[in-house]
Backbone bond lengths (Angstrom), bond angles and torsions (degrees), N, CA, C in turn:
res aa  C-N    CA-C-N  psi(-1)  N-CA   C-N-CA  omega(-1)  CA-C   N-CA-C  phi
1 M - - - 1.447 - - 1.521 109.86 -
2 F 1.312 116.06 75.34 1.450 120.91 -177.50 1.518 110.22 -134.16
3 A 1.330 115.67 150.28 1.456 122.29 176.24 1.515 107.88 -155.40
4 G 1.330 116.38 176.16 1.445 118.94 177.30 1.509 112.13 158.27
5 T 1.331 115.45 -173.72 1.457 122.43 178.27 1.519 109.01 -135.14
6 L 1.330 115.21 157.67 1.454 122.15 179.80 1.524 107.81 -144.84
7 S 1.334 117.16 136.54 1.460 121.55 -178.54 1.520 109.95 -128.84
8 K 1.328 116.47 139.00 1.459 121.68 177.01 1.523 109.19 -74.71
9 N 1.324 116.69 131.47 1.454 122.15 -179.58 1.525 111.14 -91.11
10 P 1.349 118.26 161.96 1.472 120.49 172.13 1.526 110.56 -58.41
11 E 1.320 117.02 152.46 1.462 120.95 -176.95 1.523 112.94 -60.60
12 T 1.331 117.29 -21.89 1.464 120.86 -179.60 1.525 113.12 -81.11
13 A 1.336 117.12 -9.50 1.468 120.76 -177.29 1.521 110.95 -74.61
14 A 1.329 115.83 155.81 1.468 120.73 -179.59 1.520 111.77 -67.95
15 A 1.324 117.84 -32.27 1.462 122.57 179.69 1.524 109.36 -112.18
16 A 1.337 116.12 142.69 1.462 120.36 -179.84 1.521 111.42 -70.51
17 Y 1.337 116.66 -36.45 1.463 122.05 179.92 1.532 109.08 -137.60
18 S 1.318 115.98 150.84 1.456 121.85 173.88 1.520 108.55 -135.42
19 G 1.333 116.47 150.71 1.454 118.49 -179.80 1.508 112.71 -174.15
20 M 1.329 114.71 -167.02 1.459 123.11 178.51 1.515 108.53 -130.76
21 I 1.333 115.31 145.30 1.459 120.33 172.76 1.524 107.74 -127.53
22 H 1.332 115.61 137.21 1.460 121.58 -174.06 1.529 110.50 -125.57
23 S 1.313 115.51 151.18 1.462 122.26 167.97 1.509 106.59 -144.15
24 T 1.320 117.15 -177.57 1.458 119.54 177.41 1.522 111.48 -71.56
25 R 1.363 117.27 -7.68 1.467 120.99 -176.43 1.522 113.44 -116.39
26 F 1.339 119.22 -15.03 1.465 119.40 -177.47 1.522 111.06 -156.98
27 D 1.342 115.34 160.99 1.458 125.05 171.20 1.530 105.55 -132.84
28 T 1.334 118.43 115.44 1.461 121.90 -172.07 1.524 111.46 -130.48
29 A 1.341 116.48 132.89 1.463 121.90 173.23 1.533 108.58 -79.74
30 I 1.339 117.31 135.39 1.455 121.55 -179.04 1.530 110.39 -128.45
31 H 1.337 114.79 158.13 1.463 122.12 174.59 1.519 108.50 -134.00
32 L 1.313 116.90 143.90 1.452 122.99 174.53 1.518 108.08 -108.31
33 E 1.336 116.49 112.51 1.454 122.60 -177.57 1.533 109.57 -106.67
34 T 1.330 116.68 129.11 1.454 121.81 -178.01 1.521 110.27 -61.70
35 R 1.329 116.65 136.88 1.452 121.85 179.44 1.521 109.87 -126.40
36 T 1.314 116.73 159.76 1.459 121.92 178.85 1.522 109.66 -72.63
37 K 1.333 116.80 127.09 1.464 121.10 179.98 1.522 109.80 -83.59
38 M 1.345 116.13 131.08 1.463 121.89 178.62 1.517 111.78 -92.56
39 S 1.337 117.22 -20.68 1.462 122.40 177.90 1.522 107.46 -155.81
40 E 1.344 116.68 177.10 1.460 120.62 -178.34 1.516 112.02 -61.01
41 R 1.337 117.70 -35.56 1.458 121.14 -177.20 1.523 113.14 -96.64
42 S 1.334 117.14 5.69 1.463 119.21 175.21 1.526 109.57 -65.75
43 P 1.329 117.53 151.35 1.475 119.61 179.45 1.527 111.33 -60.23
44 D 1.319 115.25 148.79 1.463 121.59 175.20 1.527 111.88 -86.68
45 Y 1.346 116.21 -23.77 1.460 119.82 -175.31 1.531 110.84 -140.65
46 D 1.329 115.39 152.35 1.458 122.58 162.27 1.527 107.54 -94.78
47 V 1.338 116.75 136.41 1.455 121.46 175.17 1.525 107.36 -96.31
48 T 1.333 117.18 122.09 1.460 121.17 -176.86 1.523 110.54 -122.75
49 A 1.332 114.62 158.90 1.465 121.83 177.67 1.512 108.29 -154.28
50 L 1.312 117.59 168.91 1.462 122.41 175.95 1.518 109.30 -97.78
51 N 1.346 116.38 133.53 1.463 118.94 177.09 1.529 109.91 -83.17
52 K 1.322 117.28 -172.52 1.461 121.25 -173.66 1.520 113.16 -63.86
53 T 1.341 117.33 -25.03 1.465 120.45 179.50 1.522 112.15 -91.75
54 G 1.344 117.41 -0.04 1.454 120.89 -179.67 1.514 114.57 89.68
55 R 1.337 118.11 7.25 1.462 121.54 178.50 1.534 109.98 -83.55
56 K 1.332 116.60 135.06 1.464 119.96 177.42 1.517 109.59 -74.75
57 V 1.344 116.79 129.22 1.461 121.57 -179.76 1.522 108.98 -130.87
58 R 1.317 115.99 151.03 1.464 121.93 176.26 1.511 108.43 -85.20
59 I 1.338 117.22 122.25 1.460 120.86 -177.08 1.532 112.04 -114.70
60 G 1.342 118.01 2.59 1.458 118.48 179.43 1.512 112.73 170.88
61 T 1.319 115.03 -171.67 1.459 122.81 179.84 1.527 109.42 -135.74
62 A 1.345 115.84 163.09 1.462 119.87 -176.96 1.524 110.14 -146.74
63 W 1.335 114.20 153.03 1.466 121.75 -177.78 1.521 109.89 -129.05
64 N 1.333 117.33 142.73 1.457 121.71 166.97 1.522 108.23 -77.10
65 E 1.332 117.56 130.84 1.453 122.04 -178.38 1.527 109.82 -134.41
66 A 1.338 115.49 168.82 1.459 121.71 174.69 1.519 108.99 -131.92
67 G 1.336 117.90 138.63 1.457 122.13 179.96 1.518 111.82 -61.59
68 N 1.339 116.83 138.55 1.469 120.75 -178.02 1.518 112.47 -63.77
69 T 1.327 116.49 -37.63 1.470 119.32 -176.61 1.520 112.99 -97.26
70 T 1.329 117.38 -31.57 1.460 120.13 -175.64 1.522 113.36 -100.50
71 G 1.337 117.34 -25.55 1.454 120.65 -174.59 1.515 113.65 75.89
72 N 1.337 117.37 4.07 1.463 120.75 -177.99 1.525 111.24 -72.77
73 H 1.314 115.69 141.37 1.461 121.44 179.40 1.525 110.85 -71.49
74 Y 1.340 115.97 136.44 1.455 121.34 170.14 1.519 107.88 -146.25
75 I 1.314 116.89 170.57 1.464 122.35 -178.44 1.519 108.72 -120.20
76 S 1.313 117.06 123.90 1.463 123.43 178.81 1.524 108.66 -98.29
77 M 1.325 116.71 129.63 1.467 120.92 -176.69 1.521 111.57 -126.49
78 Q 1.325 115.96 141.33 1.463 122.09 169.07 1.519 106.71 -117.55
79 I 1.340 116.02 122.61 1.465 121.77 -170.18 1.524 109.93 -132.05
80 D 1.340 115.99 146.56 1.463 121.66 173.53 1.523 107.78 -138.22
81 V 1.325 116.62 114.58 1.467 121.13 178.60 1.526 111.00 -103.67
82 G 1.330 116.87 17.70 1.456 121.43 179.44 1.503 114.27 105.64
83 L 1.336 117.06 -0.65 1.462 121.91 179.39 1.520 111.83 -107.62
84 G 1.335 116.72 7.01 1.456 121.26 -173.59 1.520 109.72 104.59
85 P 1.337 117.91 151.00 1.467 120.71 -176.34 1.523 112.29 -68.56
86 F 1.330 116.00 145.87 1.453 121.59 173.68 1.520 108.28 -143.45
87 R 1.327 116.40 161.87 1.455 122.14 -177.51 1.525 110.40 -121.27
88 V 1.326 114.72 138.41 1.462 121.23 176.07 1.525 107.99 -139.55
89 N 1.313 116.19 162.54 1.457 122.38 173.29 1.510 109.68 -119.78
90 A 1.327 116.70 146.99 1.461 122.51 171.96 1.522 106.88 -106.86
91 V 1.330 116.71 115.10 1.466 122.16 -175.25 1.519 109.88 -122.25
92 Q 1.328 115.77 162.49 1.453 121.66 179.78 1.526 110.80 -112.49
93 S 1.321 115.38 143.32 1.457 119.67 171.43 1.527 108.87 -72.52
94 R 1.318 116.28 164.13 1.466 120.05 178.63 1.526 110.78 -59.50
95 Q 1.340 116.54 -39.59 1.460 120.02 -179.66 1.519 111.12 -64.35
96 A 1.338 117.52 -40.15 1.468 120.66 179.89 1.520 111.29 -66.75
97 R 1.356 116.10 -38.26 1.473 118.67 178.29 1.520 110.91 -65.72
98 E 1.331 116.07 -44.95 1.464 119.31 -177.67 1.525 111.17 -66.13
99 A 1.325 116.78 -35.65 1.468 120.24 179.87 1.525 112.46 -84.41
100 M 1.348 116.63 -8.93 1.471 122.60 -178.96 1.533 110.78 51.93
101 T 1.336 114.99 48.87 1.461 120.21 -176.57 1.519 113.36 -80.68
102 G 1.340 117.70 -21.86 1.452 119.72 -175.52 1.509 113.05 77.14
103 E 1.349 116.50 16.58 1.467 121.34 179.46 1.524 109.84 -99.40
104 F 1.336 116.93 133.85 1.455 123.42 -178.39 1.522 109.96 -126.67
105 E 1.337 115.99 153.90 1.459 122.08 171.52 1.521 108.31 -110.73
106 I 1.325 116.85 134.31 1.461 122.13 179.11 1.528 108.83 -89.91
107 I 1.344 116.40 127.15 1.466 121.84 -178.59 1.524 109.50 -131.93
108 P 1.331 118.63 156.09 1.469 121.08 176.30 1.522 110.96 -63.45
109 L 1.320 115.98 152.64 1.457 121.27 179.21 1.510 113.22 -112.02
110 V 1.327 117.42 -50.51 1.457 120.17 -174.57 1.519 109.53 -122.69
111 S 1.313 114.84 161.62 1.456 120.80 -179.87 1.518 109.93 -112.02
112 N 1.326 115.50 176.21 1.459 121.59 -179.85 1.532 112.56 -99.71
113 G 1.329 117.12 16.64 1.453 120.50 -175.30 1.513 110.21 101.30
114 T 1.319 117.00 178.04 1.458 121.27 -176.54 1.514 110.66 -103.68
115 M 1.324 117.16 130.27 1.454 121.26 176.92 1.528 109.09 -101.07
116 K 1.332 116.31 154.57 1.455 120.35 178.13 1.529 109.25 -73.52
117 S 1.333 115.50 138.63 1.455 118.74 -176.17 1.526 112.21 -75.43
118 G 1.329 118.33 -31.28 1.454 121.06 175.28 1.515 113.04 55.80
119 S 1.347 116.57 -138.19 1.457 122.01 -179.85 1.522 108.71 -86.83
120 I 1.318 116.42 110.57 1.459 122.51 -175.30 1.524 109.33 -125.75
121 S 1.326 116.31 138.22 1.455 121.98 170.04 1.518 108.05 -121.69
122 G 1.314 116.13 149.30 1.455 118.09 177.75 1.508 112.07 174.46
123 E 1.319 115.01 166.72 1.449 121.71 -178.90 1.523 108.73 -145.99
124 L 1.314 116.11 152.21 1.459 122.99 178.07 1.525 106.87 -134.80
125 T 1.332 116.55 130.02 1.461 120.84 -177.36 1.517 110.06 -127.21
126 A 1.339 116.21 127.98 1.464 121.22 177.38 1.521 109.74 -69.49
127 M 1.343 115.87 133.97 1.455 121.12 178.16 1.533 109.60 -82.70
128 D 1.313 115.86 163.34 1.464 120.84 -178.05 1.527 112.56 -76.10
129 A 1.338 117.25 -20.69 1.465 120.13 -176.30 1.523 109.92 -139.27
130 D 1.336 116.15 165.72 1.471 124.57 172.22 1.519 113.79 67.66
131 N 1.331 118.65 12.99 1.462 120.91 177.69 1.525 111.26 51.05
132 A 1.327 117.23 45.29 1.459 123.00 -176.36 1.525 110.05 -119.34
133 F 1.341 115.08 164.99 1.461 122.61 176.37 1.526 108.65 -129.46
134 A 1.329 116.23 149.12 1.467 122.27 170.71 1.520 107.44 -117.40
135 G 1.337 116.62 144.29 1.449 118.06 -178.55 1.511 113.45 -161.84
136 Y 1.321 114.72 178.54 1.461 121.24 172.16 1.519 108.20 -144.03
137 I 1.326 115.26 156.14 1.461 121.57 173.89 1.519 107.16 -141.70
138 A 1.336 117.00 138.27 1.456 119.81 -174.12 1.522 110.64 -150.48
139 N 1.323 114.74 150.11 1.461 122.40 165.67 1.523 106.88 -143.51
140 M 1.311 119.26 -162.70 1.460 121.03 -177.39 1.524 112.53 -71.71
141 M 1.355 118.36 -14.77 1.455 121.78 -175.25 1.531 113.25 -103.07
142 F 1.333 118.23 -25.51 1.464 119.61 -178.91 1.517 110.62 -151.62
143 D 1.335 114.11 162.99 1.465 122.36 179.00 1.521 106.14 -144.86
144 L 1.333 117.05 112.42 1.455 121.51 -168.33 1.521 111.07 -125.69
145 D 1.342 116.67 121.07 1.466 122.10 170.20 1.522 108.16 -92.00
146 F 1.331 117.82 137.58 1.461 119.73 -175.85 1.520 110.68 -149.00
147 M 1.334 114.63 169.29 1.458 123.00 175.26 1.523 108.71 -125.33
148 L 1.329 116.85 146.21 1.463 122.95 169.17 1.520 107.60 -103.10
149 I 1.334 116.17 115.91 1.457 122.96 -178.11 1.522 108.46 -111.97
150 E 1.331 117.07 135.31 1.465 121.10 -178.14 1.528 110.59 -55.94
151 N 1.333 117.08 134.33 1.461 123.41 -176.11 1.524 110.73 -84.19
152 E 1.333 116.63 101.94 1.464 120.18 -178.21 1.521 112.61 -75.28
153 F 1.362 117.23 -7.19 1.455 121.00 178.29 1.530 112.26 -89.08
154 K 1.314 118.73 -2.04 1.463 121.73 -176.02 1.529 110.03 -66.43
155 T 1.343 116.16 119.78 1.462 121.77 177.27 1.520 111.83 -127.08
156 E 1.351 117.80 -11.18 1.452 122.10 179.77 1.526 109.50 -130.82
157 E 1.333 116.21 157.37 1.461 121.44 -175.31 1.527 112.22 -59.47
158 T 1.343 117.05 -33.76 1.461 120.42 -176.86 1.525 113.18 -80.13
159 H 1.329 118.19 -13.25 1.460 120.06 179.07 1.529 110.41 -67.54
160 P 1.325 118.35 151.47 1.468 121.23 -179.63 1.527 112.18 -61.19
161 D 1.333 115.58 149.23 1.456 120.64 174.09 1.525 111.68 -82.09
162 Y 1.338 115.86 -26.35 1.456 121.11 -178.77 1.522 110.51 -138.26
163 R 1.322 115.44 154.16 1.460 120.73 166.73 1.526 107.77 -105.70
164 I 1.318 115.88 145.02 1.463 121.67 -178.68 1.522 107.59 -99.24
165 E 1.338 117.11 125.47 1.455 121.28 -174.14 1.527 111.66 -125.45
166 V 1.358 114.41 141.53 1.467 122.26 168.20 1.531 106.31 -124.05
167 S 1.326 117.87 -175.62 1.461 121.41 -177.45 1.522 111.27 -112.47
168 S 1.348 115.72 143.82 1.461 122.12 173.71 1.525 108.98 -77.03
169 P 1.359 118.48 175.18 1.475 119.52 178.51 1.525 113.39 -57.04
170 K 1.345 117.95 -28.49 1.460 121.18 179.51 1.525 112.60 -95.37
171 G 1.329 117.00 8.25 1.450 120.24 176.89 1.508 115.04 87.58
172 N 1.330 118.42 11.60 1.456 120.98 178.06 1.526 110.23 -81.74
173 P 1.345 117.56 140.77 1.469 119.77 -179.42 1.515 111.94 -70.14
174 I 1.322 116.74 136.46 1.461 123.19 179.15 1.512 108.39 -124.32
175 R 1.310 117.00 127.88 1.461 120.22 176.84 1.518 109.12 -80.97
176 V 1.323 116.53 122.14 1.463 121.33 -178.61 1.522 111.76 -119.72
177 G 1.333 117.46 10.41 1.451 117.68 179.14 1.509 112.49 170.70
178 S 1.320 114.24 -172.05 1.459 122.51 -177.06 1.525 109.10 -137.59
179 A 1.340 115.37 157.55 1.460 120.38 178.95 1.521 109.96 -142.30
180 W 1.325 115.10 145.80 1.460 122.91 -178.65 1.533 109.62 -125.45
181 M 1.319 117.17 137.17 1.455 120.97 168.12 1.524 107.88 -77.04
182 A 1.320 117.34 135.77 1.464 121.27 -176.51 1.528 109.39 -143.10
183 R 1.322 114.55 168.49 1.463 120.56 179.46 1.525 109.10 -137.58
184 S 1.306 115.98 132.41 1.456 120.88 179.59 1.524 110.16 -70.20
185 S 1.326 115.88 126.83 1.463 119.42 177.47 1.525 111.32 -73.04
186 R 1.339 117.28 -16.67 1.461 121.21 -179.23 1.518 111.91 -85.58
187 T 1.347 116.84 -45.24 1.466 120.51 -175.64 1.526 113.16 -106.49
188 G 1.342 117.08 -19.86 1.460 120.51 -175.56 1.515 113.73 79.62
189 N 1.336 117.40 4.95 1.465 120.75 -179.01 1.530 110.74 -83.75
190 D 1.329 116.39 143.18 1.462 121.84 176.92 1.525 109.86 -79.41
191 Y 1.330 116.43 147.14 1.453 121.71 173.85 1.526 108.32 -150.48
192 V 1.323 116.80 174.47 1.461 122.31 179.46 1.526 108.40 -118.33
193 S 1.329 116.39 127.13 1.460 122.26 176.83 1.522 108.84 -100.01
194 L 1.346 116.59 124.92 1.458 121.37 -175.20 1.526 111.24 -118.04
195 L 1.319 115.62 140.72 1.459 123.36 173.90 1.517 106.86 -124.88
196 I 1.341 117.81 110.16 1.461 122.87 -173.07 1.514 109.10 -115.00
197 N 1.336 116.44 128.75 1.459 121.14 179.08 1.521 109.84 -86.77
198 T 1.328 116.49 124.74 1.451 122.40 176.25 1.525 108.45 -120.95
199 P 1.336 119.36 166.28 1.466 120.21 177.38 1.523 113.19 -57.72
200 D 1.335 117.77 -21.36 1.458 121.44 -179.05 1.525 112.95 -95.44
201 G 1.334 117.54 -0.59 1.460 120.38 179.91 1.512 111.07 129.71
202 D 1.324 115.29 -176.30 1.461 120.57 -179.27 1.520 110.55 -81.60
203 L 1.322 115.54 133.44 1.459 122.86 179.59 1.519 108.42 -109.76
204 R 1.335 116.77 122.87 1.463 121.95 -179.48 1.527 109.32 -107.49
205 V 1.336 115.26 125.50 1.465 121.36 179.00 1.522 108.45 -141.45
206 N 1.325 115.69 164.86 1.464 121.97 174.75 1.520 109.46 -119.22
207 A 1.338 116.07 147.36 1.461 121.79 172.90 1.524 107.19 -109.94
208 V 1.331 116.76 114.57 1.464 121.89 -172.54 1.533 109.74 -126.15
209 Q 1.321 115.40 165.05 1.457 121.53 177.20 1.526 109.77 -116.19
210 N 1.331 116.30 133.00 1.457 119.76 173.30 1.530 108.72 -84.80
211 E 1.327 117.18 -176.59 1.461 120.55 -175.66 1.525 111.90 -59.80
212 E 1.335 117.23 -37.61 1.454 120.63 -178.70 1.524 111.84 -72.55
213 Q 1.334 117.19 -32.53 1.465 121.17 -177.70 1.518 112.87 -83.79
214 R 1.344 117.57 -22.94 1.457 121.22 -170.29 1.527 111.66 -57.21
215 G 1.331 115.48 132.41 1.453 122.01 -177.80 1.515 113.42 89.62
216 G 1.342 117.26 -8.23 1.461 121.45 178.73 1.512 111.95 -97.92
217 K 1.324 116.03 -163.05 1.455 121.83 -175.64 1.523 113.38 -100.72
218 T 1.337 117.64 -10.21 1.459 121.05 -172.08 1.525 112.12 -102.89
219 F 1.347 115.62 135.62 1.466 123.49 176.11 1.524 108.40 -121.50
220 S 1.316 116.50 145.77 1.462 121.76 174.55 1.525 109.43 -97.96
221 I 1.329 116.83 133.94 1.459 121.70 178.98 1.518 109.01 -87.91
222 I 1.327 115.29 127.69 1.463 121.46 -178.83 1.523 109.14 -129.16
223 P 1.346 118.16 157.76 1.469 120.01 177.08 1.517 111.60 -58.06
224 F 1.319 116.39 146.47 1.459 122.20 176.21 1.522 109.83 -74.27
225 V 1.321 115.89 134.47 1.463 121.62 177.41 1.518 108.46 -121.97
226 E 1.337 116.54 124.65 1.465 120.32 178.27 1.519 109.94 -64.02
227 S 1.332 115.85 132.73 1.458 120.40 175.04 1.507 108.71 -157.38
228 G 1.320 116.39 168.49 1.459 120.51 178.65 1.500 112.58 -91.30
229 N 1.349 117.59 8.47 1.452 119.84 -174.08 1.514 113.63 -94.34
230 R 1.333 116.83 -9.53 1.450 118.85 -175.64 1.512 110.07 -77.35
231 E 1.327 116.32 131.35 1.450 120.94 -179.17 1.509 112.14 -83.67
232 Q 1.341 117.24 -20.36 1.446 120.38 -175.05 1.513 108.73 -141.06
233 E 1.324 117.36 121.13 1.448 122.06 -179.29 1.515 110.06 -104.11
234 P 1.335 118.88 132.52 1.454 119.29 172.30 1.521 109.70 -67.08
235 G 1.328 116.48 159.31 1.453 120.68 -179.42 1.511 111.66 -70.28
236 G 1.341 116.04 174.49 1.455 120.94 -177.92 1.501 113.58 -73.99
237 G 1.333 118.73 -7.54 1.460 122.66 178.91 1.509 108.24 -156.81
238 L 1.304 116.90 -169.10 1.452 120.43 178.61 1.519 108.74 -69.89
239 S 1.308 116.66 125.96 1.460 120.41 -169.87 1.519 112.26 -71.74
240 L 1.316 114.86 136.96 1.443 121.71 171.45 1.515 107.58 -91.29
241 V 1.330 116.75 125.98 1.449 119.93 -174.73 1.518 111.47 -121.42
242 A 1.336 117.77 29.93 1.464 120.92 179.59 1.525 109.67 -68.40
């Protein structure tokens, strides 16, 4: 459950990049400082931040990378703020690349595995504007309000149609998953397939409409059931779309 932004600094600045990273538990300013590479796979940057006393500390490392299918530049980071190491990528939208703005969005890279959906309740409602959805998902362990925002990074058919966002303690949007529009090969009905990252792993659910809901704006969230009828499968983790 991580999100954030990263911006390229002028060459005269002490840090090559500066930005913010958010989760449901913290909002932290970060800097990427160029470091001497010892080998081809050595990190390109040290990731630094200020601790509670204002002392600069190294909290991770970062690498310049290129997408396997697109060749687009992105930055891969491994960071630990005291909660255990996690990995994120800083990627650019098509508009940012074309404008050469040096602006990046930080998104999750890997998941913690797949958790069983078990007893799940939830709803998804189409908004009147912006091709977005609002929803919630809950069980006995958590209760999560979220938004589905159109994925402007989508460049391939397998990329998610939406990113799933919640808010950090300061109200910053955090991407916690991905969603795909899909159609049942058995019934021909449209539904939404969601992959949500939780502290216990990735949770896979579907948002479907029953006979009474069909044609309306409301979908019911139900546990994901493996079958051979799905035309589109979400990836094994949060998709990288660099």
